Structures are given as C-alpha cells and as structure tokens.
C-alpha positions as CSV (number, residue, x, y, z in Angstrom):
1,M,82.0,49.0,105.2
2,S,80.7,52.5,105.3
3,S,78.3,51.8,102.4
4,M,77.2,48.6,104.1
5,K,76.5,50.4,107.4
6,A,74.6,53.2,105.6
7,M,72.4,50.8,103.7
8,S,71.7,48.3,106.5
9,P,68.1,46.9,106.8
10,R,67.5,49.0,110.0
11,N,68.4,52.2,108.2
12,L,66.4,51.3,105.2
13,K,63.4,50.6,107.3
14,S,63.6,53.9,109.2
15,N,64.1,55.7,105.9
16,A,61.0,54.0,104.5
17,S,58.9,54.9,107.6
18,R,60.0,58.5,107.4
19,E,59.1,58.7,103.7
20,Q,55.7,57.1,104.5
21,G,55.0,59.7,107.2
22,N,56.0,62.6,105.0
23,A,54.2,61.5,101.8
24,S,50.7,62.8,101.1
25,S,50.0,61.1,97.8
26,P,47.2,58.6,97.6
27,Q,49.6,56.2,96.0
28,Q,51.0,55.4,99.4
29,E,47.9,53.4,100.1
30,N,48.4,51.3,96.9
31,G,51.8,49.9,98.0
32,F,54.1,52.6,96.5
33,A,56.1,52.6,99.8
34,D,56.8,48.9,99.5
35,S,58.0,49.4,96.0
36,L,60.3,52.2,97.0
37,L,61.8,50.1,99.8
38,L,62.4,47.2,97.4
39,L,64.1,49.5,95.0
40,H,66.5,50.9,97.6
41,S,67.3,47.4,98.7
42,E,68.2,46.2,95.2
43,M,70.4,49.3,94.7
44,A,72.2,48.6,97.9
45,V,72.8,44.9,97.0
46,H,74.0,45.9,93.5
47,E,76.5,48.4,94.9
48,L,77.8,45.8,97.4
49,I,78.3,43.3,94.6
50,Q,79.7,45.6,91.9
51,E,82.4,47.4,93.8
52,P,84.7,44.4,94.7
53,L,84.1,42.9,91.3
54,V,85.6,45.9,89.5
55,Q,88.5,46.0,91.8
56,G,89.1,42.3,91.3
57,I,88.9,42.6,87.5
58,D,91.6,45.3,87.6
59,D,93.9,43.2,89.7
60,H,93.5,40.2,87.3
61,L,94.1,42.5,84.3
62,I,97.4,43.7,85.8
63,E,98.5,40.2,86.6
64,F,97.6,39.1,83.1
65,S,99.5,42.0,81.6
66,E,102.6,41.2,83.6
67,A,102.3,37.5,82.6
68,M,102.0,38.4,78.9
69,R,105.1,40.7,79.2
70,T,107.1,37.8,80.7
71,V,105.9,35.5,77.9
72,A,106.9,38.0,75.3
73,K,110.4,38.3,76.8
74,A,110.7,34.6,76.9
75,L,109.6,34.3,73.2
76,R,112.1,37.0,72.2
77,R,114.9,35.1,73.9
78,V,113.9,31.9,72.2
79,T,113.8,33.7,68.9
80,E,117.2,35.2,69.3
81,A,118.7,31.8,70.4
82,K,117.1,30.0,67.5
83,A,118.2,32.6,65.0
84,S,121.8,32.5,66.3
85,A,121.8,28.7,66.2
86,Q,120.4,28.5,62.7
87,A,123.0,31.0,61.5
88,E,125.8,29.1,63.1
89,A,124.6,25.8,61.8
90,A,124.3,27.2,58.2
91,E,127.8,28.7,58.4
92,W,129.4,25.4,59.5
93,K,127.4,23.5,56.9
94,R,128.6,25.9,54.2
95,K,132.2,25.6,55.4
96,Y,132.0,21.8,55.4
97,E,130.5,21.5,51.9
98,L,132.9,24.0,50.4
99,E,136.0,22.4,52.0
100,R,134.8,19.0,50.9
101,A,134.3,20.2,47.3
102,R,137.7,21.8,47.3
103,N,139.4,18.7,48.6
104,L,137.6,16.4,46.1
105,Q,138.5,18.7,43.2
106,F,142.1,18.8,44.4
107,E,142.3,15.0,44.5
108,H,140.8,14.9,41.0
109,N,143.1,17.4,39.5
110,A,146.3,16.8,41.5
111,P,148.3,14.9,38.8
112,S,147.6,17.7,36.2
113,S,147.6,20.8,38.3
114,G,150.5,23.2,38.0
115,A,152.4,23.3,41.3
116,Q,155.1,25.8,42.3
117,N,158.7,25.0,41.7
118,V,161.4,24.6,44.3
119,N,162.6,28.2,43.9
120,G,159.2,29.5,44.9
121,E,158.4,31.0,41.5
122,R,154.7,31.8,40.9
123,A,152.7,29.3,38.8
124,E,151.6,30.5,35.4
125,N,148.1,31.6,34.7
126,V,145.8,28.7,34.0
127,E,142.6,29.2,32.0
128,D,140.6,26.4,33.8
129,P,138.2,28.0,36.3
130,V,138.0,25.0,38.5
131,L,141.4,25.9,39.9
132,S,139.7,28.3,42.2
133,C,138.1,25.3,44.0
134,Q,141.4,23.5,44.8
135,A,142.6,23.4,48.4
136,S,146.1,24.2,49.3
137,E,148.6,21.6,50.3
138,Q,148.7,22.9,53.8
139,S,145.0,22.4,54.2
140,E,145.4,18.8,53.1
141,R,148.1,18.1,55.6
142,C,146.3,20.0,58.4
143,C,142.8,18.8,58.2
144,G,142.8,15.6,56.2
145,K,140.6,15.0,53.2
146,N,137.2,16.1,54.4
147,G,138.0,18.3,57.4
148,I,137.6,22.1,58.0
149,C,140.9,23.9,58.2
150,S,140.9,26.1,61.2
151,H,144.2,27.7,60.2
152,E,142.9,29.3,57.1
153,V,141.0,31.9,59.0
154,L,140.9,34.5,56.2
155,R,140.6,32.1,53.3
156,D,137.5,30.3,54.1
157,G,134.4,30.2,51.9
158,E,135.6,29.7,48.3
159,P,132.9,29.3,45.6
160,D,131.4,26.1,44.3
161,C,133.1,24.7,41.2
162,D,130.0,25.1,39.1
163,S,129.6,28.8,39.9
164,S,129.0,30.8,36.7
165,V,130.7,33.9,38.2
166,V,134.1,32.4,38.4
167,Q,136.3,34.1,35.9
168,N,138.9,32.2,33.9
169,R,141.6,34.6,34.5
170,I,141.3,34.5,38.3
171,M,143.8,32.1,39.9
172,R,143.4,30.4,43.2
173,K,144.2,32.5,46.2
174,A,147.7,32.7,47.7
175,S,148.1,31.0,51.1
176,F,149.6,32.7,54.1
177,K,150.3,32.1,57.8
178,L,149.7,34.3,60.8
179,S,152.1,34.2,63.7
180,W,153.2,36.2,66.8
181,C,155.9,38.6,65.9
182,C,158.9,38.8,68.3
183,K,161.3,40.8,66.0
184,G,164.2,38.9,67.5
185,E,163.6,40.3,71.0
186,K,163.7,37.9,74.0
187,S,162.0,40.2,76.5
188,D,158.9,39.0,78.4
189,Q,156.6,41.4,76.6
190,H,157.0,39.5,73.3
191,K,156.1,36.0,74.6
192,H,152.8,34.3,74.7
193,D,150.3,34.4,77.6
194,I,150.7,31.4,79.8
195,V,148.5,31.0,82.8
196,S,150.1,29.0,85.6
197,F,148.2,27.4,88.4
198,E,150.9,25.2,89.9
199,R,150.3,24.4,93.6
200,G,146.9,26.2,93.5
201,N,148.5,29.6,92.8
202,I,147.1,31.3,89.7
203,S,149.5,33.7,88.0
204,T,150.4,35.0,84.5
205,A,153.9,33.6,83.9
206,E,154.6,35.5,80.7
207,R,153.0,38.4,78.9
208,S,152.6,39.0,75.2
209,S,152.4,42.1,73.0
210,K,150.3,40.0,70.6
211,Q,151.8,41.7,67.5
212,I,150.7,39.6,64.6
213,A,152.8,39.1,61.5
214,L,151.6,37.8,58.1
215,K,153.9,35.7,56.0
216,W,153.0,34.6,52.5
217,E,153.4,30.9,51.7
218,S,152.7,31.5,48.0
219,H,153.0,34.6,45.9
220,P,149.9,36.8,45.8
221,Q,148.0,36.6,42.5
222,T,145.2,39.2,42.6
223,V,144.9,42.7,44.0
224,L,141.6,44.6,44.6
225,I,142.0,48.4,44.4
226,L,139.2,50.6,46.0
227,T,139.3,54.3,45.6
228,K,137.6,57.4,47.0
229,P,135.2,58.8,44.4
230,N,135.1,62.2,42.8
231,S,138.8,62.8,43.3
232,T,141.1,63.6,40.4
233,S,144.3,63.0,42.3
234,V,143.1,59.6,43.5
235,R,142.1,58.6,39.9
236,I,145.6,59.6,38.6
237,L,147.3,57.7,41.3
238,C,145.1,54.7,40.7
239,A,146.0,54.6,37.0
240,E,149.7,54.8,37.8
241,M,149.5,52.1,40.4
242,V,147.5,49.8,38.1
243,R,150.0,50.1,35.4
244,W,152.9,49.5,37.8
245,L,151.3,46.4,39.4
246,K,150.5,44.9,36.0
247,E,153.8,45.6,34.2
248,Q,156.2,45.2,37.1
249,K,154.5,42.7,39.4
250,K,152.4,40.7,36.8
251,L,149.4,40.7,39.0
252,N,145.7,40.4,38.2
253,I,143.9,43.6,39.2
254,V,140.2,44.0,40.2
255,V,138.6,47.4,40.5
256,E,135.1,48.8,41.0
257,P,132.9,49.1,37.9
258,R,133.0,52.8,38.2
259,V,136.8,52.9,38.2
260,R,137.0,50.6,35.2
261,V,134.7,52.8,33.2
262,E,136.8,55.9,34.2
263,L,140.1,54.3,33.3
264,L,138.8,52.9,30.0
265,A,137.6,56.4,29.1
266,E,141.2,57.5,29.3
267,S,142.9,54.7,27.5
268,A,142.0,51.3,26.0
269,Y,145.2,50.0,27.7
270,Y,143.2,49.2,30.9
271,N,141.0,46.6,29.1
272,F,142.7,43.9,31.3
273,L,141.1,45.3,34.4
274,Q,138.6,42.9,36.1
275,T,135.4,43.9,38.0
276,W,132.1,42.5,39.1
277,K,128.6,42.7,37.6
278,D,126.2,42.2,40.6
279,D,126.1,41.7,44.3
280,K,126.4,38.0,44.0
281,E,129.9,38.4,42.6
282,V,130.8,40.9,45.4
283,L,130.0,38.2,47.9
284,L,132.6,35.9,46.3
285,L,135.4,38.5,46.2
286,H,137.1,37.1,49.2
287,T,137.6,33.8,47.4
288,K,139.6,35.5,44.6
289,V,141.4,38.5,46.1
290,D,144.7,38.1,47.9
291,L,145.2,41.7,48.8
292,V,143.1,44.9,49.1
293,V,144.5,48.3,48.4
294,T,142.5,51.4,49.5
295,L,143.2,54.9,48.1
296,G,141.4,57.4,50.2
297,G,140.7,58.1,53.9
298,D,139.1,56.2,56.8
299,G,135.8,56.2,54.9
300,T,137.3,54.2,52.1
301,V,138.6,51.7,54.6
302,L,135.0,51.4,56.0
303,W,133.7,51.0,52.5
304,A,136.2,48.2,51.8
305,A,135.2,46.4,55.1
306,S,131.5,46.6,54.2
307,M,132.1,44.8,50.9
308,F,133.1,41.6,52.7
309,K,130.3,39.9,54.7
310,G,132.7,37.1,55.7
311,P,136.5,36.8,55.7
312,V,138.5,39.9,54.7
313,P,141.8,39.7,52.8
314,P,144.7,41.8,54.2
315,V,144.1,45.5,53.6
316,V,146.8,48.1,52.7
317,P,145.3,51.6,53.3
318,F,147.0,54.6,51.7
319,S,146.3,58.0,53.1
320,L,144.6,60.3,50.6
321,G,141.7,61.6,52.9
322,S,141.2,64.1,55.6
323,L,142.0,62.4,58.9
324,G,143.7,59.2,58.0
325,F,143.4,57.5,61.4
326,M,143.4,54.0,59.9
327,T,145.6,54.8,56.8
328,P,149.2,54.8,57.9
329,F,150.8,54.5,54.5
330,H,151.8,57.6,52.3
331,S,150.8,57.4,48.7
332,E,154.1,59.0,47.5
333,H,156.0,55.8,48.5
334,Y,153.5,53.2,47.3
335,R,156.1,51.3,45.3
336,E,158.4,50.7,48.2
337,C,155.4,49.9,50.5
338,L,153.8,47.4,48.1
339,D,157.1,45.8,47.4
340,S,157.5,45.1,51.1
341,I,153.9,43.9,51.5
342,L,154.1,41.5,48.5
343,Q,157.4,40.1,49.7
344,G,156.4,39.8,53.4
345,P,156.3,39.2,56.2
346,F,154.6,42.3,57.6
347,S,152.8,43.3,60.7
348,I,149.0,43.6,60.7
349,T,146.3,44.8,63.1
350,L,143.2,42.6,63.4
351,R,140.4,45.2,63.7
352,H,137.3,43.5,65.2
353,R,133.9,44.0,63.8
354,L,130.4,43.9,65.4
355,Q,127.7,41.6,64.0
356,C,124.2,43.2,64.3
357,H,120.7,41.7,63.9
358,V,117.5,43.7,63.9
359,I,114.6,41.7,65.4
360,R,111.2,43.0,64.6
361,E,108.4,42.6,67.1
362,A,106.0,41.7,64.3
363,A,108.1,38.8,63.3
364,K,109.0,37.3,66.7
365,N,106.4,34.5,66.4
366,E,107.7,33.5,62.9
367,Y,111.3,33.3,64.2
368,E,112.4,35.7,61.5
369,T,115.3,38.1,61.8
370,E,116.7,40.5,59.2
371,E,120.0,40.0,57.4
372,P,123.0,40.5,59.8
373,I,125.0,43.6,59.3
374,L,128.8,43.9,60.0
375,V,130.2,47.2,61.3
376,L,133.9,48.2,61.7
377,N,133.3,51.4,63.7
378,E,130.0,51.6,65.5
379,V,126.3,51.0,65.5
380,T,124.3,54.0,66.7
381,I,120.7,54.1,68.1
382,D,119.3,57.6,68.4
383,R,116.0,59.5,68.4
384,G,116.2,60.8,64.9
385,I,114.0,63.8,64.2
386,S,111.8,63.1,67.2
387,S,111.5,65.7,69.9
388,F,111.3,63.1,72.6
389,L,114.1,61.4,74.5
390,T,115.0,57.9,73.4
391,N,113.9,55.2,75.8
392,L,116.0,52.1,75.4
393,E,116.2,49.0,77.5
394,C,119.7,47.4,77.4
395,Y,120.5,43.8,78.3
396,C,123.9,42.0,78.4
397,D,123.6,38.2,78.0
398,N,119.9,38.5,79.1
399,S,120.9,40.4,82.2
400,F,119.4,43.9,82.5
401,V,122.0,46.6,82.3
402,T,120.2,49.9,82.3
403,C,117.5,52.1,80.6
404,V,119.0,54.8,78.4
405,Q,117.1,58.1,78.4
406,G,118.8,60.7,76.3
407,D,119.7,61.3,72.6
408,G,120.8,57.7,72.1
409,L,123.4,55.0,72.5
410,I,126.6,54.0,70.7
411,L,127.9,50.4,70.6
412,S,131.4,50.7,69.3
413,T,134.4,48.5,68.4
414,T,137.8,49.5,69.7
415,S,138.7,50.6,66.2
416,G,135.7,53.0,66.4
417,S,136.6,54.2,69.9
418,T,138.3,57.2,68.3
419,A,135.3,58.1,66.1
420,Y,131.7,58.9,67.3
421,S,132.2,57.2,70.6
422,L,135.1,59.6,71.4
423,A,133.0,62.6,70.6
424,A,130.3,61.3,73.0
425,G,132.8,61.0,75.9
426,G,134.0,57.4,75.4
427,S,137.5,56.3,76.0
428,M,140.2,55.7,73.4
429,V,141.1,52.0,73.2
430,H,143.8,50.2,71.3
431,P,142.2,48.5,68.2
432,Q,143.5,45.0,69.0
433,V,141.9,45.0,72.4
434,P,138.9,42.7,72.0
435,A,136.1,44.7,73.6
436,I,132.7,46.4,73.0
437,L,132.3,50.1,74.0
438,F,128.9,51.1,75.6
439,T,128.7,54.9,75.2
440,P,125.5,56.9,75.9
441,I,124.8,60.0,73.7
442,C,123.8,63.1,75.9
443,P,122.2,61.0,78.7
444,H,119.7,62.9,80.9
445,S,121.6,61.7,84.0
446,L,124.6,62.9,85.9
447,S,125.9,59.4,86.8
448,F,125.7,57.6,83.4
449,R,129.3,56.8,82.5
450,P,130.5,54.8,79.5
451,L,131.3,51.1,79.8
452,I,133.9,48.8,78.2
453,L,132.5,45.2,78.0
454,P,134.4,42.0,77.1
455,E,134.2,40.7,73.5
456,H,132.3,37.5,74.4
457,V,129.0,39.2,75.5
458,T,125.9,39.6,73.5
459,L,124.1,43.0,73.8
460,R,120.4,43.6,73.2
461,V,119.0,47.1,72.9
462,Q,115.2,47.2,72.8
463,V,112.6,49.9,72.3
464,P,110.1,49.3,75.2
465,F,106.3,49.3,74.5
466,N,105.8,52.4,76.6
467,S,108.2,54.4,74.6
468,R,106.8,57.8,73.4
469,D,108.3,57.5,69.9
470,H,110.4,55.3,67.6
471,A,114.2,55.1,67.6
472,W,116.5,54.9,64.6
473,V,119.6,52.8,64.1
474,S,122.5,53.3,61.7
475,F,125.5,51.1,60.9
476,D,128.8,52.9,60.4
477,G,126.8,56.0,59.5
478,K,124.8,54.2,56.8
479,G,121.8,51.9,56.3
480,R,119.5,53.8,58.7
481,K,116.5,51.8,59.9
482,Q,113.6,52.6,62.2
483,L,113.0,50.7,65.4
484,A,109.4,50.6,66.5
485,A,108.1,49.7,70.0
486,G,109.1,46.1,70.7
487,D,111.9,46.0,68.1
488,A,115.3,45.0,69.3
489,L,118.9,45.3,68.1
490,V,121.2,42.4,69.0
491,C,125.0,42.9,68.7
492,S,128.0,40.6,69.3
493,M,131.6,40.3,68.2
494,A,131.8,39.1,64.6
495,P,134.0,36.1,63.8
496,W,135.7,37.9,60.8
497,P,138.1,40.8,61.7
498,V,139.6,43.2,59.2
499,P,143.4,42.7,58.9
500,T,145.0,46.0,58.1
501,A,148.7,46.3,57.4
502,C,150.9,48.3,59.8
503,Q,153.6,50.7,58.9
504,G,155.5,49.8,62.0
505,D,153.5,47.8,64.5
506,S,149.9,48.1,65.7
507,T,150.9,50.0,68.9
508,S,153.2,52.6,67.2
509,D,150.6,53.2,64.5
510,F,147.9,53.7,67.1
511,L,149.9,56.2,69.1
512,R,151.0,58.0,66.0
513,S,147.4,58.3,64.9
514,I,146.1,59.9,68.2
515,H,149.1,62.3,68.2
516,E,149.0,63.4,64.6
517,G,145.3,62.9,63.8
518,L,143.7,64.0,67.0
519,H,146.6,66.1,68.5
520,W,146.1,64.2,71.8
521,N,147.4,66.1,74.8
522,L,148.9,68.8,72.7
523,R,150.1,71.6,75.0
524,K,153.0,74.0,75.2
525,I,155.8,72.7,77.4
526,Q,156.3,74.5,80.7
527,S,159.4,76.7,80.6
528,F,162.3,75.5,82.8
529,D,162.8,79.0,84.3
530,G,160.6,80.1,87.1
531,P,159.9,79.4,90.8
532,R,161.3,76.1,92.0
533,N,161.2,74.1,95.2
534,P,164.3,74.7,97.3
C-alpha cells in the first residue's frame, strides 16, 4: 500500500510538473517530460504487478513441495507393503511346492523305503538321494497329502528332488517335537496361559514359564560342527569330537571347507567328512542337518545363525571363547553333554531374530528392495566417519516415533540386549521375551530414554532429505552399508528363531550368564556388625 500511495497519479503529476519547472534543457519543448512521465508510470505498474506474483509463486512452490513429500511417503509405504506381500507370497508358494513334492515322493517310495523298527533303532544309510525329499509320517497324519505342516517349524524347506547338490550319503532329517516343559511340577507357573473372560471379567487364569523342551521322534543322523578359526585348542577338540561322533555315535558329520582341509592335512582318516562347495549348498544345510555344534564363543554362535537364512536346527554351543554369554556348555564334558542331547529330551531357548530390509530411494518407483538380512543380536545405524550428528526419522507401524539426533540408533533383539544395547544404556531382557529394543547411541537430548516394543511391530528408520550427511548400517557388526538421503531400513521380527540348547533351563542359564559373564550387581556384602536400629 505504501508503494501504491507513493506512486499515485497525483504524485506522479506533481513530480512531473516539478521536473518540468526545474529543467532547462531544450528537449523539454520536444516532449521529453511526457516521456519521463510515461516511464515512471510503467515502472510503478510493473512494481505493483511483480511484487504479489513473486510472493504467490513462493507460496505455490511450498505447497507443491509439501505435496510431493506426502506423495513420496505414500509411495514408500506402498513399496514396503508390496515387497512384504511378495516375500510372504513367495515363501508360502515355496512351502507348498516343497511339501507337495515331498508327499508325492513319499507316496511313490512308501512300499520300498526303509522304516524304523519297533524298538526305535535308526534306519541304515541308504544311497538313494531322493530320500531327502520324503516327508515324515507325522506330516502325513497332520496335514494330509498336499497340506503344509505347521508343526514342523524348524524342518521346513527341504530341497527339490532333482537338486544336484543333494549328497547320497546324507539321510533325511530326524523329526522332533517341541512342547512346554513342566518337569513334573504342578504349580501355576508351569501351566499354559489361559485368558478368561467369563461374565465380562478379563483375567489371566494360569501363568506359564514357557520353558520349551525338544524331544526327538527319530534318531538324529547328521551333525554340523562350526569352529572358531585360528585356534589350536579348538582344532584339537574338533578332531577329537569328530572321531568320537563317527566311531561311537555313527553319525554323518558336516564341517566347514576350511576345517575339512585342516583335518585332512593331519590325517587321511577324516576323508569321510562332508562339506559344501558354494553358497547354494549353504542355503540347503537346514534340510540336511539335524544338530549344530559350535566350538567357540558368542561370535561363533552369531556366525552359525547367519548361515541359516530360514529355519535353524537346534544349536549346542560349547564355550571356548572370551565371554560365553550364549555358550552354557563346557568343552571338557562334551561327551556327557552330547549323549544327553542326542538322547533327549532337553530344554531349549528360542532366540528371536530381526529381519531387515534396506529400501533405496532410487529404487522406490521400481518396487525393488535389497535381499533381507537376519540378525541375532542387533542392527546398528550410526554416523560412521562423519563429523555430523545422525538425523534419523523413526516410524513404528507407519506412526511417527521420534527423530534421532546423536551418534546413532540400535534396534536389538532380547538376545542382543546384553551386547551393544547394554553398553548404550539399554535394559537387559530375558532372551525368550518376544520384543524389540529401541536404544539410542549418545543422543543429544536429556530426555531420550530407551524403549522396549512388542514383537509384532514393524520399525522403519529413514535418513531424511535434509540430513547433513549419510548414515551407515551394520548387521551383527558385519555387512556395513551406506544409507543416503531418502534411504530407509525396515525391521520386523523374523519368523525363524535360533533354538539353542540349555544347560538347565532358559531362565537359570540367563541369570548365570549375567552373574558370571557380566558380574551383574557384584558388590561386597555389608558386614553384620555396626550400628543398628534399636
């Protein structure tokens, strides 16, 4: 309004008259004053038109930018949903086809297959590789001919009968059953959870310790042994254990290629050891192996879990490492331990894993996601070598949680609650508690406390477009990847846990670990003498 008032026609006319009176050039007589008046008028009109247009364009650009951001978020949600649906559909299709192939092959070879006798003796080794595609009798009774057996949680996904990587010496997997373990006690803490809502009153009638016991329904046939590298004592123990399992237990033994080379260099006796040639055969290990034995520390257990992208056989971890938080068994008593495990039943801890997807901003329109990664301990997003704070937007089931500004963020399983998450200030949680830990790393905030979220949620951590630098993500301390602006990490609970054998039960093993491994609440006891209340 001030510019309009200053450049009104009356003011322009007075200015022009003043200039006419003060000018002495002869060009005034030739119409120069009229031209000057016209020029000022055009400039005034131009300013009046230009100023609101610029302001209007800025407003439209802001609205357009916000709309594009909303569209980008919607596209990202669609991408994640479609990727999850495609992965789930492919998994169920694979299960159905494999189960159907197993059942058809079982029907075809049922009259000639070697079944176990009444005394429960183990069937002799059969050289026909198609035996690995036969379904168990329990699967036939449970699911019918073409169904998918939901009880064989850890035995799903056997290979196709035409697979070239099936070895003749590998027999079909042993079957087992998982059940709640009561150990003969009748107290309420060993019963199942029952929610009562009689007469409109919701209450928990009975509680459960949820201790799980594994009972073999057929004798184990094949054992996989994984060892800590570059350790002479571990190699000596491995050679001794291999000889004992072969001669005393008559088991098929699978080792890593490195271990097979080392043992063959010592003696040709170990020529019977089986191994794998490439990553494709590693993906099929869970269809052949009945039991996994680890010789090392917690890192060896993490390595064993990373080898199985789907179901994981029961794991028996022996302590030959530094901390041994997840390795309750002592190597000196491996014979007694393995005797008890092979005979069964024994208690196990189902250690939950996280399933992680990296979604790239550049691939969101193509609905492409990277290969999912399973972690047993934690996935960490940090700033790497950057000198800037990380800026991470966090969502839980598409609901905004918070913006992390600090060194990074840890998404941990309950098994990993005593690892990096503990060092960052997170709580220690029993490994069988189904939960996801949300722990910030050195947050630049006085009120940012860790969270424990339920297992059914899906977390998405995204690097915003206005972030000053990239972020880095690592999975159980390995496989480090860069996250650029717009990239996101999606985490949820994986359907395949890692069953680890317990020395006693899961709770006593957990308490023993935090006492002996972490020296939890270790303090001198207060002396009894001294001042007392009267």
